[in-house]
Every structure is written in C-alpha cells, then in structure tokens.
N, C-alpha and C positions, 0 to 999 in steps of 0.2 A: 504493499500500499503506499509506503514511504516512497519506494523507487518510482510508482507511478504518478505520485503527486509531485515529486521532483520534476519528472518528464515535463508534465503539463506546464508548470511555471516556466521551465526552461523554453517550450515552445512558445509561450505567449511572448516571452521576451524577444526570442529570435524573430518573431513576425513583427514586433513592433521596432526593430531595429531599422533605421533609415539607411539600409545597405544600397549602394549603387549597383544595380543589376543590368546595366547596360552591355557588359561583356558577355561574349556567347556562352561562355562556360560557366555563369552564374547559375546557381541553383538555390531556390526556397526550400526551407525544411519540409520534409514528407512526415505529416502529422500521422498518418495511418501507420506507417512504420515504426515512428518512436513510440506510440502508443502500444504497439506490440513488443517492443523491447521493454518498455516499462511494466507490462503485465507478465514478463517471462516468457511469452509465446516464442519469441524469437532470442536466441542467444549467441548468435553471431551478426554482426551488422557493419555496414559501411558508414564510415565517417561522413561522407556527403549527404547522407538522409538527414542529417542536422543542417544541410545548407553548405554552400561553398561561395565565398566571395574572392574573387583574383586579386583584390586590394587589400584585403583583411580578413581571414578566416578564423580569427582568434576565438569568436563568441561560437561558432559552428564546432569547431576541433574540440573546445574545450567542453562543450555541452556533450558531445559525443563521449567524451572522456567519463565525464560525471555521471552519465547514464548508468554506468556499473556493467554494461554489457560485458559477460564473460570474454567475448573475443571480438575486437573491433579492427576492422580492416580499414586503413587509410588509404583510399583508392587513388588511382594516378588521374588527374586531371590535365588540362592543356598547359597549365602552369603551375607554380609552386603554391603551396599553403603558406601563405604569409600570415605569421603570427606574432604576438605578444609574449611576455612569458607564460608558461603552461604549467599545470600542477597535475601530476598522476595521481590515480587511486589504487587502492589494495585489490587484489583479486581479479586481474584483468590482465589478458594478453593482448597486446597491440601490433599488428602486423602491418608493416609500411611496404606497400606493393612496389615491386621493382620499378626503378624510374621515378619514383616519388621523391620531390624534395620538400622538407620543411624549411622554410626561410625566414629568419629574424626579419620583423617588419623595421626598415631602416629609419634611423632617427628616434628609435624606441629603446629601450633597454638602459634608460639614463641611471636606474639604482645601481649601486656598486655590486649588488648580489643578484641582479636579474639575470636568470639563467634561462636558456630556450624551453628545458624541461626540468622539473624539480620532483623528488620523489622523498619525502621526510616521514620516518616512523610509520613506513607501509611494509606490506608482506605480499607475497605471492604475485610478482609481476614479471611477465616476460615482454620484451621489446624487442622485436625481430624486424630486420630490414635489409635483405640481401638484394643489393642493388638500388637501395635507397639512400639518400644524403639529408643530413641536417647540417644548415650552413648559417653563420651568423657574418659579422662585418668587423672582423679583426682589425683591419687599418683604421677604421672609423674610431673605435674605442680608444685608440693610442694616439688620437688627435687631442691634443689639451684643449683646441678651439670648440671641439664638438662635445667632448665627455670629459667628467671628472676622472682624474686617474684611478683605476681599480684593477684588480686582478682576479675578480672572482664571478665574471660572467660566463658561466660554463655552457657547453652544450648540454650536458646531463649531469645535475648534482644530486647526489644520493646522500642521504643522511639517517642512519638508525635504521635500515631496511634489512628484511630477512627474505631469504628465498627469492632472489632476483634474478633474471637472466636477460642480457644484453647481446643481441646476435646479428652478425652481419652488416651492421650499420657503417656508415662514414660519416664521421663526425669532424667538421671542418670550420676554421676561421672564427672560433670562440674569441671571448675577451677574456679567457681564462684557461681552462683546462678542457680537452675533450669529454673526459669523465672525471668527475671528483667524488671519492668515496669519504665523505666528512662524517662528522659526529652528530648523532642524535641521541634519543633517549636511552638507546643501547648501541653497542658496536654494530657496525654491518656484518651479517652472518649469512653464510651459504649465499655467496655471490658467484655467478657465473658469466664470463665476459668472453666471447667466442667470434671470432673471424671479423672483428672490428677494425676500421681503420680510422686512425686519429691523425689528421692531417693540417699542417699550418695553424697550429692553436698558438695561444698568446703565452701562456704560462708553462704548461706541460701537456703532454698527450693524455696522460693518466696520472692523478693524484691518489696516492693511498693513505688516509689519516689513519683509520682505525678500520680493521677487518678481521673476521676469523671465518675459516673455511672459505679463501677467496681462490679462485680459479680463473686464470687469464691465459686463453689459448688461442694460437693462431692470429694474434692480433699484429697490426703494423702501425707504428708510432712514429711518424715522420715530421721533419721540418719545423719543430717547434722553435719559436722565435718571438720576441717582445719585451717580457720582463722575466728576470731571473726566478727559478732556477733554470728554465727554458729546457728541461728535460723530455726524453722521450716518456719515461716513467719515473715518479718520484715516491717513495715511501718516507712519509714525513710526519709522525705523530706531532701533535701539540702539547700533549700533557701526558705526565707518567702513568695515568690510569688507562690510556689508550693502548690498543693491542695491535700486535702483528702476528697473527698465530694461524699457522697452516696455510699459509698463502704461498701458491703455485703459480709460476709463470712458465709456460711451455710452448715451444715452436713460435715464438714471437720474434719480430725484426723492430729494431730501433734504428733509424737511419737518418742522417743530416740534421740532427737537432743542433742548436746553437748551444744547448748546454750538454750534460752528460747523457749517455744513452739510458743507464740505469743509476738512478740516485737513491741511496739509502741513507738519509738524514735522521738519524736516532737521536741526537743529543738531548731532545726533551724527554726521553725516557730515563729511568735509573734503575737502581738496585731492587726497588720496591715495583717496577713493572713485571707484568706476566711475561715468562720467557717468550722470545721472539722464534718463530720458526718459518723461514724463508726458504724457498728452493727454486732454481731457476734451471730449465731443462730445455737443451738444444735452442738456445736463443742466439741472435746475432744483433751485434752492435756495429755498425758500419758508419763511419764517417762522421761522428759526433766529437764534441771537445774532447771528453774522456769517455772511455767505454763504462766504466764502472767506478763509482766513488761510494765508500762505505764509511760513515763518520759517526762515533758516539763519543760521549765524554770520557777523558782519559784518567778516571779515578774508579776504584773498586767500588764506592756507594754511588757513582754518577752513571754507570753503564749498566744496561741490561744484560741477563745471561741468555742462553739460547743457542741457536745455530742457523748459519746462513750457507747454503751450498749453491755452488754453480757446476752444473754437469753437462759436458759436451757443448759448451758455449764458445762461440766466436766472437773476438774483439778485432775488428779489422779498420784499419786506416784512420784511428782517432788523431785529431789535431795534437793532442798532447798525450798524457799516459794512457797506457791500456787499462790498468788496475791501480786505484788508490785506495789504501786501507788505513783509517785512523781509530784505533781501538787499544784498550788495554790487553794485554797478553793473558791476563788472568780472568776475563770476562768475554763470556761468548766464544764461540767456536765459527771460524769461517774456512771453507774448504773450497778449492777450485780443482775439479776432477777432469782430465782430458781435455781442459780448455786451450785455446789457441789465440795469441795475440800477433796480429799480422801488421807489420809496417806501421808502428806508432810513431808520431811526432817525427815524420821525416824531414820537416823544416825547422826542427828544434832538437838538435843534437845533444844539448844539454839535459834533456828529460829521459830518464830510464823507462822503460816498457811498463816496470812495476815499481810502485813508491809505496812503502810503509811510512807513516807519518805519526809523530806525537805532537800536540799542539802546546802553546805555552802554557797552558794550566793543567797539562798532564802531570800526575803525581805518581804514577808507577809505569814501569816498561811498557812500551807498545809492542803489538805483534800478536801471537796466537792465531796464526795463519798457515794453512797447510796446501801445499801443491802437489797434485798427484799426476804425475806424467803430463804436465802442461807444456805446450809448445810456443817458442817464440822465434818468429821469422822476423828479422830486422834486417833493413838495407844498411844501417848504420854501426860501426863498430864501436860498441860502449857496452858498459855493464848492464846485464838485464835487470838488475833491482837497485834501488836507492833507498836510503833511510833518511828521512827528514827529522831531524831531533830539535823540535822547538821547544820541548819541556826539558830537555836535558836528562832524560830519565832511563835513555838506552832502548835497546830491543831485545826480545826473548821469544822462543818458541816459533821462530818462522821456519818451517821444516818442510820436508818432501822432495820431489824432484823437478827438474827443468829439463826440456830438450830443446838446445839451441840450435836453430838453423841459420847459417850466415855464410856467404861465399861459397854456396854449395856444400858445404860441410854440416853435419848433423852429430851433436855431442850432447850425451846425457849427463847432466851435472846434479849431484846430491847436494843439498843444501845444508852442508855442515857449519860450525861456527868459522872454521878456517877458511872456507870459501866466502862466506859473508863478511868477513873481516876484509879479505882481499878486494871484494868489490866495494865495501863502504869502510875506509880507514876509521872514520869517525868513531866506529864501535870501539876503537882502540885507543881512541883520545881520552885525555885523564878529565874526569869530571870535577871542575873547582865549583865549591859551593856557592850559592848566593849568599849575600850578607843583607842583613835586615836594618830598616831605619828605627826599628821600635827601640824606644829608650834614649836615642840620640838627639840632641840638640844641633841645629844647624845654625850657620852664619854665613854672611857673603865673604868670599875669598878676599875681595879687594873692598875699598871704600867707594863712596858714590861716585858715579861717572853719568855721562850722557846716556839718557834713555834709549838712544839708537844702539847701544851696545846690548841692550836687552831684547832687541827685536828678534823673535823666534818664528817669523813667518813662513820659513821652508819646513818646519816640522808639521807635516799634514798627518794627522793622528786618526787612525780607523779604528773601529770596534769600541775602544774605550780611551778617555783621556783623563789621565791622572797628573795634575801639575802641581809644582811648589811655588809659592810666592812669598817674597820676604818683605816685610814693611815694619816701620816703626809706628808706635802708637800714635793715633791722630792724622796718620797721613791720608791723603785723598788718592784713593786707588783708582786706576781707570784701565780698561782694555777691552779690545773688540774681539768678539768671538764669531768667527766666519764659519758657519755651518753649510758645507758644500755636499752637493750630490754626487754619488759615484755611479756612472752609467746610468741605468733606468731605474734604479733602486728606489722605492718610494720611502718617504719620511714624514715625520710630523714635529711638532715643538718638543724641545727637550729641555730639563733643568740644568742649570749650571748653579752647583753648589758650593759655597765657600765656607769652609771650616777654620776657626782660629786656632792658634796654638794651645789654647786651653781644651780643645776638642768641641766646643759649642760651635752649631751652625751660626754663622754671623751674617749670611746673605745669600739669598737665592734670586735667580733672574730666568726668566723664560726666553729661550732662544728659538727663533722662528726657522723653519727649514729653508734652506738655499736663501739665506739673508745674512748679513753682517749686523750684528747686534752690539751696542756698546754696554759694557757693564761698569757701574760705578758704585762705590761704597766707602766709608770711613772706617779705617782700621781701628778697632777697640782694643787691641793688644800689640805688644812688640814681638815680633817673631816669624815663624815660617806658618804660612796658611796653606791649607790644601783645597785645591781646585779640582772638583770632579764633574765629568760630563761624559754622557754616553751617547754617541752619534751611531751605534749599532753598525750596520753593514756601510753605513755613509762615513763621511769624515769632517774634522773641524781643524781650524788652526787658530791660535791667539796672535793678534796683531795689535800695534799702536798701543803697547804697554808702558805705564808709566813706572812699574816696579819690575825687579828681576823676576822672570818666569823660567822655571827648570821642569823638565820631565821626570817623573817618578815611575821607575820601571821595578818597583819592590814586589817581589811575588812572581814574577815573570818578565817577558820581554816586552819592549815598547813596539806597538804594531804600528806601521806607517804606510802611507801610500804616496808613491813618487816623492818622498821626502829628501832629496840630495842636499846635502850640505855638511859642515863642520860641526860634529857634536862633541862637546867637550866634557870630560870627566876627571874626577879627582882620584889619584891613587895615594893613600894615606902613607905616612913616613913608615918604615919598617915592613911594609907588604912585601913577602917574599916571592908571591906568584899571584896572578890574576888572568883571567881571560875574557876575551869579547867574542861573541858569537853573533854572527850576522847570517840572514837567510832570506831567501826570496819565497815565493809562495809554495815551493816545491814541485809543482807541476806546470811549468811555463813561464813563471814570472820571477826574473832573475834579480841580481844585485851585483853591483861592482862596490868594493871597499877597500880603503887603505887605513891601517894603523900607524899612527903618526907619534912619536915620542915629543917629550918636552923640548928637545932641541929642533924640532920642525922637520925630522928625518923619517921618511917613509921606513918603518921597521918590516912591513910586510903587506901585501896587497893581493886581492882575488877578484877575479872578473867572471861574468857569465855564470854564477851559481845560483841556481834555484834551491840546491840543498844547503843545509846548515855548514857553515865554516867557521872554524874556530882559531882565532887569534890568540896564542898562548905566551906568556911573558913571565921569566923567572928573574928574581932580583936578589940583592944581597940584604941581610936583615938589618942593615944601616943605610938603606936607600931614604932619601927625604921624602917628603910629600910633594907631589908634582902633578901637573896638568897634563894628560894625555889626550889626543882626540882620534876619534874614528870617524873618517870622511866618507860618506855613502854618495853614491852618483848612479847614473844611468848604465847599465850593462852595455858591452859594445854590439853583443850580437843576441840578445834576448829581449822579451817583452818587459817593459819596465812599469810595474805598478805595486803590488803588495810587497812589503819586505819588513823586517823587523831586526831589533838588535837587543841583545841581552848581556848585561855586565855581570860578571862572576869574579867574587873576591874582593870587590870594591864597592863603595856605596852606589847603589842604582840609580844614580842622578846624572841627567844629560841637560847641558846648557848650550846656547846659542854662542857663547864667547867666554873666555877666560874672566872677563869682568862681571859676568852675570853669574857665574858659578857659585852655588850654595855647597859648603863642605861642612863635616862634622866639627863640633867644637871639641878640641883635645884637652 
C-alpha cells in the first residue's frame, strides 16, 4: 500500500512538471505501467515508463528508482539520461542497457559532495551496465571560476552498504573518484566490483576507506589526474576504527595514472585497529608515477597488524619506483610473490626499483617485507633496492630472493644482511643520537644586529613548522607568515601559536590559505618563544621578521620544500662527534648539499641523492664551540621539491645566519 501511494504521488508530480517535450525522444510517464509496478503486478520495469526528458531526466529516473521495483532497466534512448545527483535504494537491481549514457547535468553538482549516484546505509543492490557509461564533467569542476574546489564529486559514492554489486560499467570524468567506498553507520561489507572501467577521474579510480569482504575483479583504472593522490586505487582509512578486512583485488589493470597505481595509505590506522588483510592477484600497474606505495606510521602503537600480499603482479614502466614500502619491521606482514618490476624510473637513475622507507617520526626499524622469486628487469645499472632512513632507526627483516635481469644476464640474489649492506651502505653508518632542547636555556650567539640578518624566507617548511624566536620583555614583535599552496593540494586557515618562555600561550593568529598574514604582539617575557604552525601538505615561510627566527628540529628532521640556502647550526665546545643527515623524498625528489666548516671550507658534498646521506664529523674533546653550515640546493639531475635535514649530536637548531643563531647557555 505504501509503495502504491508513493507511486501515485510521484506520478502526480511528474505530470505537473513543466518539462519541455519538443524533442522527438521525450516521453511522458505511463500511468498504467507505474500503477502495475506499485501494486506488485510487475517486478521488472523500464525507467522510461516514468518519462524521459532529453534536457533533464532527473525526476523521471529518480522516480523509477524510488518505485522500489526489484529489477529496473535503464533503457537506451536517442540521447543520454541527463541528471542531477541521484540516490539509490535497497533491494534493487538496476541494469543499464548497452549504449546507455547517464550524464551529469552541466553547470549542476555545485555541492562539494554532489555525486552522480549515492548509496548510504543500504543493502542488496546490483548495478549492472556492460557497455554503459556514467559521465561527469571533470574539467569543469577543476575550474575555480565555475566551481568551489572539492574532491568528493564521485560517480558512485557508497557508504555503509551491505551486499552490493557493481558490474560492467564505465565511470568517467568525475570530480572525485570513479567509486568511493566511504563511511556509513557500518563498514561496507560483501561488496563485489567486476569488469568496471574507471577512466579520467579527478582524484582516484577507486577509493576504499573502509570495507570487509571486498572483491574487485577484472577492473581497469586509468588516467586519473586532477588532485592528489591521483591513484588508480587508494586504500585510505580516515580513522583507527575503520577496517580493511578480506579485501581482494584480482586481474585488474591500473594504467597511466598521475599518482600511484596502487596506494595503501594506512597512517590513520594504529595498533588498536582490526588486523588488515589485503591481497592482490595477477594485477598490472603500467606507466603510473609509482606502481605500489604502502605507508603506515613507523611505531609499534601507531601501526596496524595483519598482512598484505601481492601475488603474480606486474609493475611496468613507472616514472619513479616500482615498490615503495614504509612500515615498521615488527608490525604487519608484506609479501611479494612472483612479482615483476619492469623498467622503472628510466629517466631517473638515482631511484631504485624497490625502496624501503622510514619517515622522520619512525621510532623502530623499518622493514618486515618478503620477496619470493620476484623479477627485476632494469635498463639502468643500479642497485635494485634502496633504504631511505628518515627516522634514523635502521632496517630489519627484509628477506627472500630477487631475480635480477640486466644486460641479457639473469642472476638470483638471496637477500642477506651482507647483500643489503653492499647495496645500502647507510645500513653500516653509525647512528649518532639526537639531542634534546628540554631543560636548556637559549641565548643569541651575538648581540643586536640589523633585522635583515634574521631573514629566513628561503626556509620553505612543509608538513609542520616549529620555530624559535628570541625577544626581550616588552619588545614589539612582528613577522609575516606566507602560507602557500603546493601543487593542487587544497588547504584552509590554520593557527599560528606563540608560546612564551614560561610555557604559556601568549598569542594566537589565524593565517589564511594562499595569503601573507602579518602577525604582531608584545613580548610579555624575556627569552625564547616557540612558534608552531601546521600547513599539512602545503607549506609556509616566515618573512619580514623583526626578531631572530630559528628552525627547531627537535624530535625529528626539518621537512622543507625547495628550501635552498645556508642553514647555520651550533656545535658546542667539547663535541667529539656529530652528524648531519640530508635526504630527498626518497623516490624521485633529490637534494644537493654541502657541509661547510667554521673556516668556510667545504668538508664534504653530495648531489642527486633522493635517499638519506649522512655527513659525519669527529673532533677532539678540546674543540671550541663553533658555527657550521649545511648548504642545500637544487640537485643537478633530479627533481627539486621535498627534502629534509636532521641534526645529530648537536642542538637541533637551524638559523639563516650566524647573527640570527640561538645557542644553549653554558
């Protein structure tokens, strides 16, 4: 009775619409057939029974879906079904006939989350469309004159659904993902995606936020470009309670995506999360930026447990590395079985086919990866594996065997500690511990000088800005925060927080994205102030300062982006050894650096290194306190973007000049 009542109301609304019916293919609703659907006489219906308007069929198609008919055929007309955002219902199969095109109405979808089709907290849905296409207007959504920036205008947005099948469709030109498996009241469960093509979408081909019992089979995920991550598929939970359990991807192709073919960004998960279980079988990544990147936090309590397996997969012609793994050795299990890496990074010889990475916040050794009879075919003579030790924690439990094919020769190599040390000498480098500023008082190295000596505008900080500023009580402090965009990454206002030497917050300023904001306040105390700001994936710099500004690298490295210049640091009297670590992004973005002693002589230099490089200095116990310099610049033959510097055995403070430097009070 309820469905019949809904059908009558819908019919009245449809008949009242001022639709333009001049086009030859326009149809009015068929009241008799709609009534038969409502009373259950008919269980299979055509969408055109509810009408068709070649200029806008939203009302007709939504009414057909809302009818609840068990099987709905979206039939082919002379033109596309042009619609605004559509909502699906439970317990329904929708078949899109071969040749059918569902087209987003141009100029609509203004809402940041407006998707072509959306299913939220539903069950028992099948969407089948062999030879059918859902199309949006990707380039329009990327035009700031037409649309507010957003990355969530999906072709198909699924959240909290159970028992759902998506078969045969082509999903293209979205303002977000082809398919988005997001959050709902429960995790998505029993989802089957087969023979689907996701082409030229704006953010990802497919994003998986949370899913259990997910099978993706025979799908093609190509040509993603627009806003990061721009992957073929991205497994990316947002919260620790979300899950990736029994997720299988089989016989799929990820090709020519601006980002990675397969991205697993699991940093939001932690040790409290349900164990992950992901398996990739006979998948091919061809011509993406990287073929596979796996990332979790590098601590025991910060990383999930579980397993990820790649079996019989092909990673061919990535612009950068074939495999990048960033995870603690003791959390989770990653295996590559009979996989092949073919001609990676042919234009970037400094990048290895395989990269094991520890980021600056890592607290325990990276690794825990097994390779079983994996093949590397490489045109370039280079080591097949590299370790990027951003956290200074080392690498463990990288095992198995690689079959190296190069210059017509084939060689099987067992991954022993000796072999790994030969490929990656840094595994034998001495680990000089970091020092802390806790409990130390700081002072300027020299007296008052011209503020131009305090200028630090070449230090473009990314991810997190931690600065030190020294002032006398009553000083009028002023500086400008330039909060700039990196690539197409979106951003919003952030807080810049100043903490007084006593530990009390003394000032807070709101800084607008892509603007220069002047910050001013009066110093209530004498001493060193801490300035904290978090630009996330974008960047910021401090300019036009009236007072000394130093970078604080306590607890990790200082992350920069094209931050070339001379960074001055203090080596206290009696220091017998210290180290300066520099590194690029690890997989394509390099660094050139020189270590300069107090006499102005270059002690050591390195160029075109994406991996970590360590300058190590040994001195006598009677050495005086001195200022050293690490000079960073654009590499001669690599991309110049992300890089970092990490001071070991000396105060983790970097300044733009000797005159600006803050040092511990002895």
